[in-house]
C-alpha positions as CSV (number, residue, x, y, z in Angstrom):
1,M,12.0,-53.4,15.6
2,R,9.2,-50.9,15.5
3,N,6.2,-51.5,13.3
4,E,3.4,-49.2,12.1
5,T,0.7,-50.2,9.7
6,H,-0.9,-47.8,7.2
7,H,-3.5,-48.2,4.5
8,I,-2.3,-47.4,1.0
9,S,-4.9,-47.5,-1.8
10,E,-3.8,-49.5,-4.8
11,A,-0.6,-50.6,-3.0
12,A,-0.4,-53.8,-5.1
13,M,-0.1,-51.6,-8.2
14,V,2.8,-49.5,-6.9
15,S,5.8,-50.0,-9.1
16,L,9.3,-50.7,-7.8
17,D,10.4,-47.4,-9.3
18,T,7.7,-45.6,-7.4
19,L,8.8,-47.3,-4.2
20,L,12.4,-46.2,-4.9
21,D,11.3,-42.6,-5.6
22,Q,9.3,-42.4,-2.4
23,A,12.2,-43.8,-0.3
24,E,14.7,-41.4,-1.9
25,S,12.4,-38.5,-1.3
26,N,11.9,-39.4,2.4
27,A,15.7,-39.8,2.8
28,R,16.3,-36.3,1.3
29,R,13.6,-34.8,3.5
30,I,15.2,-36.3,6.6
31,L,18.9,-35.8,5.8
32,V,19.5,-32.7,3.7
33,G,20.5,-29.7,5.9
34,T,20.9,-31.9,9.0
35,R,23.5,-34.0,10.8
36,E,21.0,-36.8,11.1
37,E,21.6,-40.4,10.3
38,L,19.1,-42.9,9.0
39,M,18.3,-46.2,10.7
40,P,17.5,-48.9,8.3
41,V,13.8,-48.5,7.4
42,W,11.5,-51.0,5.6
43,V,8.1,-50.2,4.0
44,I,6.4,-53.5,3.4
45,L,3.2,-53.9,1.3
46,N,0.8,-56.8,1.7
47,E,-2.1,-58.1,-0.4
48,E,-4.6,-56.0,1.6
49,D,-3.1,-52.7,0.5
50,E,-1.5,-52.2,3.9
51,A,2.0,-50.8,4.4
52,T,3.9,-51.7,7.4
53,I,6.8,-49.4,8.3
54,A,9.6,-51.0,10.4
55,G,12.9,-49.5,11.7
56,T,15.6,-52.1,12.3
57,P,18.6,-50.4,14.0
58,W,21.7,-52.6,14.2
59,H,25.2,-52.1,15.6
60,N,27.3,-54.8,13.9
61,D,27.4,-57.4,11.2
62,D,26.0,-60.1,13.4
63,E,22.9,-58.0,14.2
64,K,22.4,-57.3,10.5
65,I,22.2,-61.0,9.8
66,V,19.7,-61.6,12.7
67,L,17.5,-58.7,11.7
68,M,17.5,-59.7,8.0
69,A,16.3,-63.1,9.0
70,A,13.7,-61.5,11.3
71,M,12.4,-59.2,8.5
72,Q,12.2,-62.2,6.1
73,E,10.1,-64.1,8.6
74,E,7.9,-61.1,9.4
75,M,7.3,-60.6,5.6
76,R,6.3,-64.2,5.3
77,K,3.8,-63.9,8.2
78,M,2.2,-60.8,6.8
79,G,1.9,-62.0,3.2
80,A,4.2,-59.3,1.8
81,T,3.9,-58.6,-1.9
82,A,6.6,-55.9,-2.1
83,Y,8.9,-53.9,0.0
84,V,11.5,-51.1,-0.1
85,V,14.4,-50.8,2.3
86,T,16.6,-47.8,2.9
87,I,20.1,-48.4,4.4
88,E,23.0,-46.1,5.0
89,Y,26.4,-47.6,4.3
90,W,30.1,-46.7,3.8
91,F,31.8,-47.4,0.6
92,T,35.3,-47.2,-0.7
93,D,37.1,-47.0,-4.0
94,M,39.5,-49.7,-2.9
95,P,39.6,-52.8,-5.2
96,F,37.8,-56.0,-4.2
97,A,39.5,-59.4,-3.7
98,Y,37.9,-62.8,-3.8
99,T,38.0,-64.5,-0.4
100,S,36.9,-67.9,-1.7
101,K,37.9,-69.9,-4.7
102,I,34.8,-72.1,-4.3
103,D,32.2,-69.3,-4.2
104,P,33.0,-66.5,-6.8
105,M,30.3,-64.3,-5.1
106,N,32.3,-64.3,-1.8
107,F,34.4,-61.3,-2.1
108,R,35.4,-58.4,0.1
109,P,37.2,-55.1,-0.4
110,L,40.9,-55.4,0.3
111,V,40.2,-52.8,3.1
112,M,36.7,-52.8,4.6
113,P,35.1,-49.4,4.0
114,R,34.7,-48.8,7.8
115,N,38.5,-49.1,8.1
116,D,39.3,-46.9,5.1
117,P,40.1,-43.3,6.1
118,K,38.9,-42.2,2.7
119,R,35.6,-44.0,3.0
120,R,32.5,-42.3,1.7
121,E,28.9,-42.4,3.0
122,G,26.0,-43.5,0.9
123,I,22.4,-44.8,1.0
124,V,21.2,-47.8,-0.8
125,F,17.5,-48.1,-1.6
126,Q,16.2,-51.6,-2.6
127,A,12.7,-52.2,-3.9
128,C,11.6,-55.8,-4.4
129,N,8.5,-57.9,-5.3
130,K,8.3,-61.6,-5.7
131,A,9.6,-61.4,-9.3
132,E,12.3,-58.7,-9.3
133,S,14.5,-56.4,-7.4
134,R,15.8,-52.9,-8.1
135,I,18.5,-50.9,-6.4
136,R,19.3,-47.2,-6.4
137,T,22.3,-45.6,-4.6
138,C,23.1,-42.0,-3.5
139,E,26.2,-40.6,-2.0
140,I,25.9,-38.4,1.1
141,L,27.9,-35.2,0.6
142,R,28.5,-33.3,3.8
143,D,29.5,-29.7,4.4
144,K,32.3,-28.6,6.7
145,K,30.0,-28.6,9.7
146,G,29.0,-32.3,9.0
147,R,25.5,-31.5,7.7
148,C,24.2,-33.4,4.7
149,A,24.5,-30.8,1.9
150,E,23.3,-33.1,-0.9
151,L,22.3,-36.6,-1.7
152,K,24.0,-37.2,-5.0
153,R,22.3,-40.0,-7.0
154,L,24.9,-42.4,-8.4
155,D,24.5,-43.8,-11.8
156,G,26.2,-46.1,-14.3
157,A,29.1,-48.2,-12.8
158,Q,28.8,-46.2,-9.6
159,D,25.2,-47.2,-9.0
160,K,25.9,-50.6,-7.5
161,F,25.7,-52.4,-4.2
162,E,26.6,-56.0,-3.7
163,G,26.4,-58.3,-0.7
164,P,23.9,-60.1,1.5
165,M,22.1,-57.0,2.6
166,V,20.5,-56.6,-0.9
167,R,19.2,-60.2,-1.3
168,N,15.6,-60.2,-2.4
169,L,13.8,-61.6,0.6
170,L,10.6,-62.2,-1.4
171,A,12.1,-64.1,-4.3
172,Q,10.9,-67.7,-4.9
173,G,12.7,-70.0,-2.5
174,T,14.0,-67.4,-0.1
175,L,10.9,-67.3,2.2
176,Q,10.5,-70.6,4.1
């Protein structure tokens, strides 16, 4: 995990929509016209108007869980007031199935996106403060040479992302 701290004036007044706009703009600048991939990137704001930028590369689901817990602890230590995270992901049009009768939120696609030959690439942006969370998603459209030709913002029923990666780490009761 790499961290950089920057001063942002009036950071406490930055809206979640502004954080989403900035994250999407950065992703477009980095990806469009290239074959680049994005590592998960966090911009974390604290009460002193400082923004910490942290990259958290992971290679598998176990590392995701460990890094999410580490980011939650880091945010607690720094007194985070808001954050935005940018994560690339694969998604599929395959239907979902419940994997637990006890927990109705425990569901998975019938085929995991990484195993679906028709999988699609996307980016999820999540902005959170202690009271709320907002999500925005884009699909990565590539040209024949594998370069990102466009980030297509998804909307309506397509603009969704569910799972443990988009839990609000600042919400009451989630920081210990």
